[in-house]
C-alpha positions in Angstrom: -0.1 0.0 0.0 2.8 2.3 0.9 4.7 2.0 -2.3 6.6 4.6 -4.3 5.1 5.8 -7.6 8.4 5.6 -9.5 6.8 6.8 -12.8 5.7 10.0 -11.3 8.7 10.1 -9.0 6.7 10.6 -6.0 8.2 9.5 -2.8 6.1 9.6 0.3 7.4 11.6 3.2 8.4 10.1 6.5 5.1 11.2 8.0 3.0 9.9 5.2 4.8 6.6 5.1 4.3 6.3 8.8 0.6 6.8 8.4 0.4 4.3 5.5 2.2 1.7 7.5 0.0 2.2 10.4 -3.2 1.7 8.1 -1.5 -1.5 6.7 -1.1 -2.8 10.2 -4.4 -1.8 11.7 -7.2 -1.8 9.1 -6.9 -5.5 8.2 -7.6 -6.4 11.8 -10.9 -4.3 11.9 -14.0 -6.6 12.3 -16.7 -6.1 9.6 -19.2 -6.2 12.3 -17.7 -3.1 13.8 -18.2 -1.0 10.5 -21.2 0.3 8.9 -22.6 -1.9 5.9 -22.2 0.9 3.3 -21.4 4.2 4.8 -17.8 5.4 4.4 -15.7 5.5 7.6 -11.8 5.8 7.9 -11.8 2.2 9.0 -9.7 3.2 11.8 -9.3 6.5 13.6 -11.2 9.7 13.2 -12.7 11.4 10.1 -14.6 14.5 9.6 -15.2 16.8 6.5 -15.4 15.0 3.1 -12.6 16.4 0.8 -11.7 16.1 -2.9 -15.0 14.4 -4.0 -14.2 14.2 -7.7 -14.3 12.1 -10.9 -10.9 10.9 -11.9 -10.4 8.3 -14.7 -13.8 7.0 -14.7 -14.0 6.4 -10.9 -15.2 8.8 -8.1 -12.6 9.5 -5.5 -13.4 10.8 -1.9 -10.9 12.1 0.5 -11.6 13.1 4.1 -10.1 14.8 7.3 -8.5 12.1 9.0 -6.5 11.1 12.1 -5.5 7.6 11.6 -3.9 7.1 15.1 -6.9 7.9 17.4 -10.7 8.3 17.3 -10.3 11.9 18.5 -9.5 14.9 16.2 -5.8 15.7 15.8 -3.5 17.1 13.3 -5.2 16.4 10.0 -4.2 14.1 7.3 -6.2 13.2 4.2 -7.7 9.7 4.1 -8.8 8.2 0.7 -11.3 5.9 -0.8 -12.8 5.6 -4.4 -15.8 4.0 -5.9 -17.6 3.2 -9.2 -21.1 3.4 -7.8 -21.1 5.4 -4.6 -22.2 2.3 -2.6 -19.2 0.0 -2.5 -16.0 1.8 -1.7 -12.3 0.7 -2.2 -9.8 2.0 0.7 -6.6 3.7 -0.7 -3.5 4.7 1.1 -3.6 7.8 3.0 -3.0 10.7 0.6 -1.6 13.6 2.6 0.2 14.2 5.8 1.3 17.4 7.5 4.8 17.3 6.5 5.7 20.8 5.2 6.3 24.1 7.0 3.1 25.6 5.5 0.8 22.6 6.6 2.7 21.1 9.6 -0.3 21.9 11.8 -2.9 20.2 9.5 -3.8 19.4 5.9 -7.4 20.9 6.2 -10.3 20.6 3.8 -10.2 21.0 0.1 -11.2 19.6 -3.2 -10.0 18.0 -6.4 -10.3 18.0 -10.2 -8.9 15.9 -13.1 -6.6 18.0 -15.2 -6.6 18.0 -19.0 -3.1 16.4 -18.9 -4.5 13.4 -16.8 -3.1 14.4 -13.5 -5.3 14.5 -10.3 -5.1 17.9 -8.6 -5.9 18.3 -5.0 -6.4 21.8 -3.5 -6.4 22.0 0.2 -5.8 24.4 3.2 -2.4 24.2 4.8 -2.3 25.2 8.4 1.1 26.6 9.8 2.7 29.0 12.2 5.3 31.6 12.0 8.5 31.4 14.1 6.7 33.7 16.7 3.7 31.3 16.8 1.3 33.3 14.8 -1.1 30.9 12.9 -1.9 31.3 9.3 -4.2 29.4 6.7 -3.1 29.3 3.1 -4.4 27.3 -0.1 -2.0 24.6 -1.5 -1.8 22.1 -4.4 -0.7 18.5 -4.7 -0.6 16.6 -8.0 -0.9 12.8 -8.3 -2.1 9.7 -10.1 -5.1 8.7 -8.1 -2.9 7.0 -5.3 0.3 9.0 -4.8 0.4 12.8 -4.6 3.3 15.2 -4.6 2.9 18.8 -3.1 3.6 21.6 -5.4 6.9 23.1 -4.9 5.4 26.6 -5.2 3.0 26.2 -2.4 1.1 28.0 -1.0 -0.5 29.4 -4.2 -3.3 31.6 -2.5 -2.2 33.6 0.7 -3.4 36.4 2.7 -2.0 38.8 0.3 -5.2 38.2 -2.0 -7.6 38.7 0.7 -10.0 41.8 0.6 -9.6 44.4 3.3 -10.5 42.9 6.6 -10.2 39.4 5.7 -8.7 37.0 8.2 -5.5 34.9 7.4 -6.2 32.7 10.4 -9.7 31.7 9.2 -9.2 31.3 5.5 -9.9 27.7 4.4 -11.7 24.9 2.6 -11.1 25.7 -1.2 -13.7 24.2 -3.7 -11.9 24.2 -7.0 -13.8 23.7 -10.4 -12.8 24.0 -13.9 -14.1 26.6 -16.2 -13.8 27.2 -19.9 -10.8 29.5 -19.5 -9.2 27.9 -16.5 -10.2 27.4 -12.8 -12.5 28.9 -10.3 -12.1 28.5 -6.5 -14.5 29.4 -3.6 -13.2 29.5 -0.1 -14.5 30.4 3.5 -13.1 33.5 5.2 -13.9 35.4 8.4 -14.5 39.1 7.7 -13.9 42.3 9.4 -17.5 42.2 11.0 -16.8 39.0 12.8 -18.8 36.8 10.5 -18.3 34.5 7.6 -18.1 35.0 3.9 -17.3 33.0 0.8 -14.7 34.5 -1.5 -14.2 33.6 -5.1 -10.8 33.5 -7.0 -10.0 32.7 -10.5 -6.8 31.3 -12.4 -5.7 30.5 -15.8 -3.4 27.7 -14.6 -4.5 26.7 -11.2 -1.1 28.2 -9.9 -1.5 32.1 -10.2 -4.7 33.3 -8.7 -6.6 36.7 -8.5 -9.4 37.6 -6.2 -12.8 38.1 -7.9 -15.4 38.9 -5.5 -17.1 38.2 -2.1 -19.6 35.8 -3.5 -21.8 35.8 -0.3 -21.6 37.0 3.3 -23.3 36.2 6.5 -23.5 39.6 7.9 -23.9 38.2 11.3 -27.3 36.5 10.3 -26.0 32.9 9.9 -23.3 32.4 12.5 -19.6 33.3 12.2 -17.1 31.5 10.0 -18.5 30.0 6.9 -16.7 26.6 6.2 -16.6 24.2 3.3 -18.4 26.2 0.6 -19.4 24.7 -2.8 -20.8 26.7 -5.7 -22.4 25.2 -8.7 -25.1 25.6 -11.4 -28.1 23.3 -11.1 -31.5 23.3 -12.8 -30.9 26.7 -14.2 -30.0 28.1 -10.7 -26.8 29.1 -9.0 -26.5 27.3 -5.7 -24.2 27.9 -2.8 -24.0 25.5 0.0 -22.0 26.3 3.1 -21.4 25.3 6.7 -21.7 28.1 9.2 -20.1 27.9 12.7 -21.6 29.3 16.1 -25.2 29.8 14.8 -27.6 30.9 17.4 -31.1 31.3 16.1 -34.7 31.1 17.1 -35.6 29.7 13.6 -36.4 26.0 14.2 -35.2 25.1 10.8 -31.6 25.5 11.7 -29.7 23.6 14.4 -27.6 25.8 16.9 -23.9 25.4 16.7 -22.3 24.2 13.4 -25.1 24.0 10.9 -25.6 24.0 7.1 -27.0 26.6 4.6 -28.2 26.5 1.0 -28.6 29.7 -0.9 -30.3 29.5 -4.3 -30.5 32.3 -6.6 -28.4 33.9 -9.5 -25.0 35.2 -10.0 -25.1 39.0 -10.4 -22.9 41.2 -12.8 -20.8 41.9 -9.9 -20.1 38.2 -9.3 -22.0 38.2 -6.0 -24.9 35.7 -5.5 -28.3 37.1 -5.4 -30.3 34.5 -3.3 -34.0 33.9 -3.9 -34.2 31.5 -1.2 -32.2 30.3 2.0 -32.7 27.1 3.9 -30.9 24.5 5.9 -29.6 21.5 3.9 -30.4 18.7 6.3 -33.0 18.8 9.1 -31.3 16.1 11.3 -28.8 16.2 14.0 -25.8 14.7 12.1 -24.8 16.4 8.8 -22.0 18.9 8.3 -19.5 20.1 5.6 -21.3 18.7 2.5 -19.3 18.5 -0.9 -20.6 17.9 -4.3 -19.3 16.2 -7.6 -20.7 16.4 -11.1 -21.0 12.7 -12.4 -20.2 11.5 -15.7 -24.0 11.3 -16.6 -24.5 14.8 -15.5 -26.0 14.4 -12.0 -24.9 16.5 -9.0 -24.2 14.2 -6.1 -23.5 15.3 -2.6 -21.9 13.7 0.4 -21.5 15.1 3.9 -20.0 14.2 7.3 -22.6 12.5 9.3 -21.8 13.8 12.8 -22.6 16.6 15.2 -19.7 18.5 16.5 -21.2 19.0 19.8 -21.3 15.3 20.6 -17.8 14.3 19.2 -16.4 13.7 22.7 -18.9 11.1 23.6 -17.9 7.4 22.7 -21.1 5.3 23.1 -19.2 2.3 21.7 -15.7 2.4 23.0 -14.8 -0.9 21.2 -15.4 0.7 17.8 -12.1 1.3 15.8 -13.4 4.4 14.0 -15.3 7.7 14.8 -17.3 9.6 12.2 -18.8 8.5 8.9 -20.2 9.9 5.8 -23.8 10.2 4.6 -25.1 8.0 1.7 -24.5 10.1 -1.4 -27.4 12.0 -2.7 -28.5 13.2 -6.0 -29.5 16.8 -6.0 -32.1 19.0 -8.0 -33.8 22.4 -7.4 -37.5 22.6 -7.3 -39.6 25.5 -6.1 -36.5 27.1 -4.5 -35.5 24.2 -2.5 -32.6 21.7 -2.7 -34.2 18.3 -3.5 -32.1 15.3 -2.1 -32.6 11.7 -2.8 -30.3 8.6 -2.4 -28.3 7.9 -5.4 -29.9 5.7 -8.0 -27.2 3.2 -7.7 -28.6 2.1 -4.4 -31.4 0.5 -6.2 -29.1 -2.2 -7.6 -28.4 -3.4 -4.1 -32.1 -4.0 -3.3 -32.8 -7.6 -2.2 -36.0 -9.0 -1.2 -39.2 -6.8 -1.5 -41.9 -6.9 1.0 -44.9 -4.6 0.1 -48.3 -3.8 1.6 -51.1 -1.7 0.4 -54.0 0.0 2.4 -52.9 -1.2 5.7 -55.1 0.3 8.5 -52.9 1.3 11.6 -54.0 2.4 15.0 -52.5 0.3 17.8 -48.8 -0.6 17.6 -48.2 -3.1 15.0 -45.4 -5.0 13.2 -45.6 -6.4 9.6 -44.0 -9.7 8.4 -40.9 -9.1 6.4 -40.3 -5.5 7.6 -37.4 -5.0 9.8 -33.5 -5.1 9.7 -30.4 -2.8 10.1 -29.4 -2.7 6.4 -32.7 -1.7 4.6 -34.5 0.7 2.3 -38.1 1.4 3.7 -40.7 3.6 2.1 -43.9 4.5 4.0 -46.9 6.5 2.5 -49.3 7.6 5.1 -52.8 9.2 4.6 -56.2 9.4 6.3 -58.5 11.8 7.8 -58.8 10.3 11.2 -55.3 10.2 12.7 -53.7 12.9 14.9 -50.1 11.4 14.8 -48.3 8.6 13.1 -45.1 6.9 14.5 -42.4 4.8 13.0 -40.0 3.1 15.4 -36.9 1.8 13.9 -33.8 -0.2 15.2 -36.1 -1.4 17.9 -35.3 -4.1 20.3 -34.9 -4.6 24.1 -34.4 -1.0 25.6 -33.4 0.5 22.2 -35.5 2.3 19.7 -35.6 5.4 17.6 -38.8 7.1 17.0 -40.0 9.2 14.1 -43.3 10.8 14.5 -45.4 12.9 12.0 -48.2 15.3 13.5 -50.6 16.2 10.5 -52.2 18.9 12.5 -49.0 20.9 12.8 -47.1 19.3 9.9 -44.1 18.7 12.3 -41.9 15.6 12.2 -40.3 14.7 15.5 -37.3 12.5 15.9 -36.3 11.1 19.1 -32.9 8.9 19.4 -32.8 9.0 23.2 -32.8 5.2 23.5 -30.6 4.6 20.4 -27.3 4.1 22.3 -26.3 7.6 22.9 -26.1 8.9 26.5 -28.8 11.2 27.8 -26.5 14.2 27.9 -26.3 14.3 24.1 -28.8 16.3 22.0 -31.2 13.5 21.0 -34.3 15.1 19.7 -35.2 17.1 16.7 -38.3 18.6 15.2 -38.8 20.2 11.8 -41.8 21.4 9.7 -42.8 19.8 6.4 -45.1 20.9 3.7 -48.8 20.5 4.3 -50.2 17.9 2.0 -53.6 17.3 3.7 -52.4 14.7 6.0 -50.5 12.7 3.4 -46.8 12.2 3.8 -44.2 10.0 2.2 -41.1 8.9 4.3 -38.2 7.0 3.0 -35.7 5.5 5.6 -32.3 4.2 4.6 -31.1 2.4 7.7 -27.5 1.2 8.3 -25.8 -0.4 11.3 -25.0 3.2 12.7 -27.5 5.5 11.1 -30.9 6.5 9.9 -31.3 8.8 7.0 -34.8 10.1 6.4 -36.0 11.6 3.0 -39.4 13.3 3.1 -41.8 13.7 0.2 -39.5 12.5 -2.6 -36.6 14.5 -1.1 -38.2 17.8 -0.3 -36.3 17.4 3.0 -33.8 15.1 4.5 -32.6 14.4 8.1 -29.7 12.3 9.2 -29.2 10.7 12.5 -26.4 8.7 13.9 -27.3 5.7 16.2 -25.4 3.1 18.3 -28.2 0.6 19.1 -26.8 -2.9 19.0 -27.3 -5.0 15.8 -30.2 -7.3 17.6 -32.3 -4.2 17.8 -33.6 -4.4 14.3 -37.4 -4.2 14.7 -39.7 -1.7 12.8 -43.2 -1.0 14.0 -46.0 1.4 13.1 -48.4 3.1 15.3 -51.1 5.9 14.9 -53.2 8.1 17.3 -56.5 7.5 15.7 -56.4 5.6 12.4 -54.0 6.1 9.4 -53.8 4.1 6.3 -50.4 3.1 5.0 -48.6 1.7 1.9 -45.2 0.1 2.3 -42.3 -1.0 0.3 -39.5 -2.6 2.2 -36.2 -3.8 0.6 -33.4 -5.6 2.2 -30.1 -4.2 1.0 -27.5 -6.8 -0.1 -24.3 -5.0 0.5 
């Protein structure tokens, strides 16, 4: 795994070789029963933000913030996996280690593109300190072949010198690079003079020499402080900016306090500033941050995110697990009526096994249905009726464990309670969010894995992600209504 790429002349540094050797030693010993069935983890150690989500030579590469040596955050490396179908992933050697003066305190988040000459270009934030201890963040490059990467001799390529007045060199990170007709474009997060976040845009002819273009969008102290992990793309004739604000404190129930996500949909003005028509959160659950997208070979925009909540990262409900942190299932994106529509990638359908379906089932008292259950499943429930006051799905149920999802047609509120899903009581375990009024009808799709439940509402109008730690035997699914609801069910096992 930790071989030298002689053709490219890339020799791993001592720190990178050490990380790869550690992976070679530890990852083969990990029990498959300790990992999710189909969600990406580091296998060992800690992961957070997805990085470098890109199409390279016909395969989709995903990198991630990574500490191989511990299940806690520490000096960041880049871990690496690839896939052809977004479901089965092949683990590759650690790609980047903090081994240069400009990144010795961490190779922070970034992105990747396939260059016209066939090389894979990584762009990332290097974190370093001056001799007197002053921290700085700059944007750096590495070139490679899909396995081995060599840092550019001219790093860093974007420094504080290109920031607009008042921009912070300490909080300047997470470049998202894309190719344009004439060259390259980058958006990156920055802390501005008003103490809140902004997304800055830069352009280049060669990916090496950059110039500042504009402040694409700014918080203005409305949505938290530093804006992390921006991604900017065109979708369904709209310009879309997704970003992850820190330190959000709001009375708006759509947004979770702390580190959250924000989607701005509109159009790019003549001054290269985004004019948003709508603003909303990306995911209504508890565990979703730092999303990043890729444009697929067949023209779909696919998004993946870190499925974890920063406020709970010091809690280890299952100490025996060799990893901490996982990614969401990749999601296909569209824009409809000013909202970002999210649905599981179509490739998941290829892994569907046995189908169990029911139609026109009357539900009042708590009930289970034959063939409906499991911890590696794809379940869709359509609910309707005029005489029910609430409808509840209980998933990952068994013994003292359960995760409850309840819909109230009177208020159009979905409530999720994972209090008994293996998390301790001092973690935020409940979440409520509003859905569109459809006269008491609702469609709920659940993607359930060993350590997560992802909910997609009304064909992707909203999504909500939750990490759970219930033991595997807790695999029941039951239904209950206050009053009488009528449901249709499609339940697939997932053979992954």
